[in-house]
N, C-alpha and C positions, 0 to 999 in steps of 0.2 A: 428289456424289452417293448412292446407295444401294448393295446389293449388295456383285460382289466387287472395286470399284474405287472405293478411295478417293484421296478430295484435300484435301489442307493447303497456305494456303496462308501463303508467309513474306517478305514485302514483295513484292517483282512476281514470288515464285518459286515457282512450282504441283510438289508437288510426290507423286505417283500411285502408293500402295501397292499393288498386285495384294494379294486377303489374299485369301489359300486356302490358308493353312498348312500345311494337315490333309491336304492333296493337294499339296505343296512348290508348291504356285500355278500346278499343271497349268492351263491355258488349254482351257475349251471355245468351244460355240461363244456363251454367253450373255457371258462377261468375256471373249471376239474384240470379238461389237458390244457392250456396254459401253463397253471399251475406246477402240477404235472413234469411238465418242458420245463421249465425257469426252477429246479430238485436237481432238476436230470442234469444239467447242464452243469446250475456251479455243485453239483459233485463233483463236475471236475474241472475246474480253475482250480489254481496252485495258488493263484492273492486272494484266497479265499478259504476262513481259518475258522467260524462260526456262521449261523446265518439265523435270523431275526421275523421273526411270519408277524404278522397287525394287520388290523385292519381300520380302513379309512374312515376320519368322523371322529366322531363324541362318542358313537352312541352303538357302536355294533363291532365288534372283530368279526365275526360273520352270524345272520339270524338265523340259517340254516340254509335248506338247500331250495333250490328255484320255486316254491308249486305252481304256478302258470306254468313251469317248464313242463314239470309230471303231471298236471291233474287231468289231460288225454293222451298219455301215457297205457301200451297195452300190458302188462304183464312179460312178455319176452322184453318188451322196450327198459322196465323199468327194471329188469334184470342189470341189461345194459349199462343204465346207469349206472348199477352201485358197480358192477363191473370196472368201470372207469372210475369209480368212487373208493375201489379199490386200489385199480393200479397207482391211485395218488399216495397212499397210505403207504404202497408195496414202496414205491420210491423215497418216502421221510426217512422210512427203515434204512433205507439201503445203502441209503444217501451217507458219504464217511465224514461230513462235517455234523456239527453239534445242532441241529434246529429246536432255538427260543421260542414257544407259542407269547405273544406280548394282548394280553389276552383286555380288550380298551372298552368291553360292553357286552353287550350279549352275541353270544358261545351256544345260538338253541345247532339239534337235528346235525347236521355235516358241518359246524360250525365248532360244538363240541365234541365230533369224532376228529375235526382235523386240529384241534390244540390236544384230544390223546395222542393221533401217531408223532406229536412230536416227542422231542427226547427231555424239554422242560418246559412247566407253565408257571408265568407269569403271570399273575390277574389283578388289573383292575378296583381298586375297593367299591367301584361299580360295578363292575363287570356281574354279571347270569348268566347260568348255567343249568342247562339241564337240556335230555331229550321228547322232546313233545310231539315228537313220529305219533306217538301212538294216537293222541288226539285229533289226529286227521287221519286216520283209519290203515293209517301204513307201519309199520316196525324202524328200527334203525337199521341203513343201508349200508353207510360206510363207516364198519366197525364196529360200532357201538356198542353188541351183544357179545362181543369179546372182548375191547378193549377195557370198556365200562368194569366188568366186572377184577379184570387183573389190577385196575385199581383201588378201586374201594371198598373190595368184596362183592361180594356172593348174592346178599341181602340187601345191602344198600344198592347195589347195581336195580335192580328186581327192585323192589321199591322207585327209582326213577324213569324204569323204562317203564313197567307199567300201570303211573299217575303218571309222566308226562312233567311231573314239577316241575317247578324251575326253581337250582340253590340259590342264593348271593354267597359269594366272595369268600365272605367268610366261616362259611356251612364250607365251601368244598375244600376249602385251605385243612378245615376239621377234619372231613373225614378223608384227602387224599388223594382230591381229583382232582386242586392244579395246590405246585410248590412252595409258593409264595402270595403273600398279598398287598401291595405297598400303594399310598398315596396317588389318587388318577392322574396329577399331573407328574408325577414320578416316572410313571412303567413304563414311555419308553426310555427314557436313560439307566435302568438297572433293568431293561432285558440288558440294550448298551454294554455299559459295563461288568453284565457277568455272561454278552456274547463276548468282547472283547480277552476279558480275564482267559475264558479257553481259546481262545484265538492265538495266543504267547504263548500253549505250550507245545511242542514238538506235534507235530504233523500224525505223525505213525501212532503213537502211541496214541493222541487223542483216538484216530480212525479204528484203531486195534479197542480198545476201550468200550465205544459207542459197541461195537459188533460184539462182544463180550456181554455187554446191559445187553442188547435184541436176544443174545443167545436163552440168555438169565430164565427172561417171558417166554421165549416157544421150546428148549432139551428141556429136559429129568438133569437132575444132580449131575449124575454120574455123566452124562453124556455137556454141558454145559464146565464141568467140569477138563474133559478133560479140554476141547476149543479153548479153555482159555487157556491150557497148559501148551497147546501147538501156539494160540496169539504170543505166551511173553517170549516162546521161542522163537516166534518171528521177529521180536521186537528188539529181540535180544542181540540179532545182525544189522543195527542199523547205523550210525553216519550217529545220528541221536543221539542214539544209549551212549559210543565212546564218549560226543562228548560234553552230555547229561553228567557221565561218570566224572569224566574229567572236569569239570565246572566247578563238581559239590567239592572234589580232593584237591584243586588249589583256590573254595572261597572265591568263583567266581562269578559273571554272570553268566550261564549258555549261550552260545546262536545255533539256533535252528538251521538244520539244513533244509529238512523232511524229507531228508532220506533214510 
């Protein structure tokens, strides 16, 4: 795809790069819409098993939403901008392919929110992460007030959102904001390796596992358990379930059909 969002394919892994390095990959409306469409397109691609999202350059994953675009927006226009961000978050969640954020630098504001909407977050040891919106007179508007407490707890989320402070990669890992920290020069290789490992698994089981994990964040325990039971029945009717179990019993490597 053209524009600010670039996609490379490597085996069954799609690597999305947000390419606006001169603005530290800041998210404007065009990028948000393009990224949403890209995710929706990749969700339908049978040759994609997992997705990695990163930012161009060595300085930033995404340094935030584009303040130059927001500064003259009215309240209703700000709400529409937030709605675009919400649609992006919804697309990331609804995508049946696991999405890994490879955080290669600053992930602030909308960048932090983009990373939190992914399924797994791997950070460079140079990464700096935070929600600094309070410092410019606004609040997080792309899901930060909702996803951050689910990841790090209410108290730590309140501290980060109300102070606008950034945390380094080690602190982000300690509080659960990222899942792994790796040396900067190993970041993309580590993210690709994890994505490739996931992409080698049976696609239906991967998609249903992701759906169940998302349900766990949004449903009560009893509703989530019911969702899991239904998903277990659905995956039990797949060709890959038969292949996986027969391969196990026959001590051979399974050949997945994605059916």
